[in-house]
C-alpha angles and dihedrals in degrees: 000000000000120000097250091049093048092050091048092050092049092049091050091048091052091052092048093048093047091053090045090053090058093051103033116133124245117272129015119311130189097234098055089042094053097042095047092045090050090054091049093048093050093052092044094051091046091053090051088054093051110069117176111260118200123169112257094024133078118253109279130208091194092097133146089241099052101040093048093050095044092057092039091055094050093049103039105027112021096078090054091049089053091046091054089051091050092245098114135039109216090204094061130070133162090213105050136022100222115049094178088228091168088073095053096107094051091043095055091044090050090051089051090051088055097050094045090049092047091052092045090055093043092049093053090070102018097113096105115186112256093226140031117275105244092205091068110082125205118252113269108215146118103283095178090054090054090048090053092050091049093048093047090050091049093050097041095048091045092053089048092050097045094039092052092052092234126167114194122211092260094064102022107045095079095051098037090242101119114145137164097043120214092351092058093045092048094046092048091052092048091052089051091048095049090047090055094046092048091052094050093048092048095050104032118101121244126245116276112284094022130098128228128160138176098276133182092273091053094047091048092050092049091046094050092044090050092051091049092048094049092046093054091044092056089050091053103264106129095167097067094046094049093046089055095040093049090049090055093044093046093048090052096042095047098045111018118014130051104226114195129210094261093051091049092051090048091050091048091051090050090053092050091049089051089054091055093046093054092045089054092050090051091053099040113042113197095023113158125230095262091054091048092051090048092052092049095050096038109024092175094059119199093345091068091224116140101232115152124174088261086071088071088066092045089052091047090063090056090045092053091051090049093049102040125092098348094066106004124040124242111269091228091210100317094117092047090051091054091047094050091045087065087079087081111056116248094000092106090057090052092051095047120071117211088225091062114107097227135014099178138024086248089064090055094048093047091049093048097043104040107008140250095294095055115148093206139032128244090205121210139266134223094256097048091040092059095038095053089054102037112006128232095319087053090054090055094047096041096047090047088055090050089054093047093051093047092050093045092053090047091052092044090053095046092058092063108011095169094053105110098220091052091047091052098045095044095052091045090052091049089052095046094045091052088060099033096094089064095048143049122290090251093052097108097040100090095044093049097042094045092046092047091049091052091050094048094048092047091047092053093046094044094049091049091050091050092050090051088056091050094250116148109244123208107226104168099105118142136161 
């Protein structure tokens, strides 16, 4: 299918799905389920068949496109597939009382709108050059100096965080032990970001003709990052651990190890099982190892219902549709503004008044699903996050933008795959996109903006230092 025809078909499909969303019947019907699942399967299979090919490296399946769609499918479509097979009752959940099953048709259609829009956006800029552009020169700078700065930042911030007795929202919201407020959350995110950057620098290959190996600084950064990720995992924060783990896996798979489709699927299943295990530990303090294994292999327990913790997110899509705009008005961008404001430390707190009812779409979903006195948060997801602000048309536009950005970063990286800043940013985007379906649209912004700022500042300083030493600096770097 030619590119213009494909774009036309996807645009017509988006229009049809949007109209269908407005007129879908109550409950869950076979026809919407089958059609939307067929759409999701087609896109997922196509992404499996399109590894990223960059000259000098083996084809890699660790792509922005595939990892995003794999997680997206499990969260937004898998429960409906199980329901069609008679393996899951959409009206029953071991986590919440009301599953909003009446909104199932509209929820699966809305998810289909999102995946079509994402692929439309990705396809608009998918045509990645088959080889590196020789006119783009690799950055000439002191890599070991950057490694040292990253390691010192990791260690210093970790000492500050642990020494202050802080508990960021990621690890404290489920136990009611949050402390340190915005400072704790920001410091925790910075530690995670530096851990990811340190891992990429340590594992990424050098430009042709230059030598870089896994040195003591790189090993120390990976070791400290691994300790931090495991610590947060034990305390119930899956996000931090998976960001770091996917960064390591992506760096190895893109540059060093050929990971096949079977290995990738097995790894994804292991990650999903880990999600369920940590969710069970959150809900059942003091559970022994046998109980944990039983919960992982049979999440539904004695009832036989297949009900993993991912189903909370699936239900949250239905809850958002039920709540907005019938009972709660569209945010019209207010929640995105607060999310983006988090780029600048403490600004979000200044914009948000404690007397306001909701500060995030996750607050709305938690309120609507488990009430105002909830002791835990259901979080949000990329589909509900956009829908609560802008409605179904907003989901189409927002998810198209997500696809465009992901494809643009992939293309930018492929044009100079041994340039360190591109290596760092690309692997961080892969890691963030793998988790994006489960989080708000603005989830990756702080990590990417702060990382990019660090790389730009270090590049400027490093080039100036080299010039002072009389070293010729390559400056012709373009996108």
